[in-house]
ZATORPA-752210 format. One record per residue: x, z, y of N, C-alpha, C, CB in turn. Coordinates in steps of 0.2 Angstrom, whole numbers. Atoms other than C-alpha are relative to their C-alpha. Glycine has a CB too. Layout:
% residues N
NUBA  n_px  n_pz  n_py ca_px ca_pz ca_py  c_px  c_pz  c_py cb_px cb_pz cb_py
NUBA     X     Z     Y     X     Z     Y     X     Z     Y     X     Z     Y
...
% end
This chain:
% residues 88
NUBA  n_px  n_pz  n_py ca_px ca_pz ca_py  c_px  c_pz  c_py cb_px cb_pz cb_py
NUBA    -6    -4    -3   319   437   578     6    -4    -1     1     8    -4
NUBA    -5     4    -1   334   428   583     6     4    -1     1    -3     5
NUBA    -6    -4     1   351   435   577     6    -4     2     1     2    -7
NUBA    -6     3    -3   368   431   585     3    -2    -7     5     5     5
NUBA    -3     2     5   377   420   572     7     3    -1     1    -7     0
NUBA    -6    -4     0   393   428   576    -1     7    -3     2     1     7
NUBA     1    -6     3   387   445   572    -1     0    -7    -5     4     3
NUBA     2     1     7   379   440   555     8    -2    -3    -5    -6    -1
NUBA    -7     2     3   397   431   551     4     6     0     3    -5     4
NUBA    -5    -6     0   406   447   556    -2     5    -6     0     3     7
NUBA     3    -5     5   394   459   545     2    -4    -7    -8     0     1
NUBA    -2     3     7   397   446   530     6     1    -2    -2    -8     0
NUBA    -7    -1     1   415   446   532     2     7    -2     5    -2     6
NUBA    -2    -7     1   416   465   533    -2     2    -7    -4     4     6
NUBA     2    -1     6   406   466   517     4    -3    -6    -7    -2    -1
NUBA    -4     4     4   416   454   508     7     3    -1     1    -7     2
NUBA    -7    -3    -1   433   462   514    -2     7    -4     2     2     8
NUBA     1    -6     4   426   479   507    -1     0    -7    -7     4     3
NUBA     1     2     7   421   472   491     7    -2    -3    -6    -7    -1
NUBA    -7     2     3   438   463   488     5     6     0     4    -5     5
NUBA    -5    -6     1   447   480   492    -2     5    -5     0     4     7
NUBA     2    -6     5   436   492   481     0    -3    -6    -7     2     2
NUBA     2     3     7   434   479   466     6     2    -4    -1    -9     0
NUBA    -5    -1     5   452   481   459     1     8    -2     5    -2     3
NUBA    -1    -7     1   452   501   461    -6     1    -5    -1     4     7
NUBA     5    -1     4   435   502   453     1    -3    -7    -7    -3     3
NUBA    -2     3     7   440   490   439     4     4    -4     2    -7     1
NUBA    -4    -4     5   454   501   434    -3     6    -2     6     3     4
NUBA     3    -6     3   443   516   433    -5    -2    -5    -5     4     6
NUBA     5     2     5   430   506   423     4    -1    -7    -4    -7     3
NUBA    -4     2     7   444   500   410     2     7    -2     6    -4     1
NUBA    -2    -7     3   451   518   409    -5     4    -3     4     4     5
NUBA     7    -3     3   433   525   407    -1    -2    -7    -5    -2     4
NUBA     2     4     6   430   513   393     5     2    -5     1    -9     1
NUBA    -5    -2     5   447   517   384    -1     7    -2     7    -1     3
NUBA     1    -7     2   444   536   385    -6     1    -4     0     5     6
NUBA     7    -1     4   426   534   379     1    -2    -7    -6    -4     4
NUBA    -1     1     7   432   525   364     4     4    -4     2    -6     0
NUBA    -4    -6     3   445   538   360    -4     6    -1     5     2     4
NUBA     4    -5     2   432   551   362    -5    -1    -5    -4     2     6
NUBA     5     2     6   420   542   350     4     0    -6    -3    -6     1
NUBA    -4     0     6   434   540   338     2     7    -3     6    -5     0
NUBA    -2    -7     2   440   558   338    -5     5     1     5     1     5
NUBA     6    -4    -1   423   566   342     1     6     5    -2     4    -7
NUBA     0    -4    -5   429   575   357    -4    -1     6     7     1     2
NUBA     4     1    -5   417   577   370     1     4     6    -7     1    -2
NUBA    -2    -3    -7   425   585   385    -1    -4     6     7     2    -1
NUBA     2     4    -6   419   579   402     7    -1     4    -5     4     5
NUBA    -7     0    -4   437   583   410     4    -6    -3     3     8    -1
NUBA    -4     5     2   444   571   398    -1    -7     3     0     1    -8
NUBA     2     6    -3   435   557   405     1    -1     8    -6    -2    -2
NUBA    -1     0    -7   436   562   423     7     0     3    -4     6     3
NUBA    -7     0    -1   454   566   425     5    -7     0     4     6    -4
NUBA    -4     7     1   462   550   419    -3    -5     5    -1    -3    -7
NUBA     3     4    -5   450   540   429     2     1     7    -8    -1     0
NUBA    -3    -1    -7   454   549   446     8    -2     0     0     8     2
NUBA    -7     1     0   472   548   442     2    -7     1     4     2    -7
NUBA    -2     8     1   473   529   438    -4    -3     6    -5    -3    -8
NUBA     3     3    -5   461   525   452     5     2     7    -7     2     1
NUBA    -5    -2    -6   473   535   465     7    -4    -1     2     9    -1
NUBA    -6     4     1   488   526   457    -2    -7     2     3     1    -8
NUBA     1     6    -2   480   509   459    -1    -1     7    -6    -3    -3
NUBA     1     0    -8   475   513   477     7     0     3    -5     7     3
NUBA    -8    -1    -2   494   518   480     3    -6    -1     3     6    -3
NUBA    -4     6     2   500   502   472    -3    -6     4    -1     0    -8
NUBA     3     5    -4   488   491   481     0     1     8    -7    -1    -2
NUBA     0    -2    -7   490   500   498     2    -6     5     4     6     2
NUBA    -3     5    -4   501   486   506    -4    -6     1     6    -3    -3
NUBA     4     6     0   489   472   501    -7     2     4    -2    -2    -8
NUBA     6    -2    -3   474   483   507     1     0     8    -3     8    -3
NUBA    -2     0    -7   482   486   524     1    -7     3     7     4     1
NUBA    -1     7    -3   486   467   526    -6    -3     0     4    -4    -4
NUBA     7     2    -1   468   463   522    -4     3     7    -5     1    -6
NUBA     3    -3    -6   462   475   535     2    -2     6     1     6    -1
NUBA    -3     2    -6   474   470   548    -1    -7     2     7     0     0
NUBA     3     8    -1   469   451   546    -7     1     2     0    -5    -8
NUBA     7    -1    -2   451   456   547    -1     2     8    -2     5    -3
NUBA     1    -2    -7   454   466   563     3    -4     5     4     7     1
NUBA    -3     5    -6   465   453   572    -6    -6     0     9    -3    -3
NUBA     5     5    -1   452   440   568    -6     2     4    -3    -3    -7
NUBA     6    -3    -3   438   452   574     2     0     7    -1     6    -3
NUBA    -2    -1    -7   447   455   590     1    -7     3     6     3     2
NUBA     0     7    -3   451   436   593    -7    -2     1     4    -4    -5
NUBA     7     2    -1   433   433   590    -4     3     5    -3     0    -5
NUBA     4    -4    -5   427   446   602     4    -3     8     2     8    -2
NUBA    -3     1    -6   440   441   615    -1    -7     2     7     1     0
NUBA     1     7    -1   436   422   614    -8    -1     3     1    -4    -6
NUBA     6     1    -2   418   425   619    -1     3     8    -5     4    -5
% end
């Protein structure tokens, strides 16, 4: 089975962009989750909302702070994609 090299390249680039965009937001959630887990272990508080709420808040804040960078990455990818499609 033959695949168009352009389609494979576009799919690869799409996955890399998605990974680059999601990684900082997920890393912030992991770090906050680790800190909250350590605090829970030290204080013996085992409330699920104590873990969930700070992670969500920090991930939303990280997404809001990184929004200009995310939009720039997506616009660059879209313009490259449109240039690639129009050149064929």
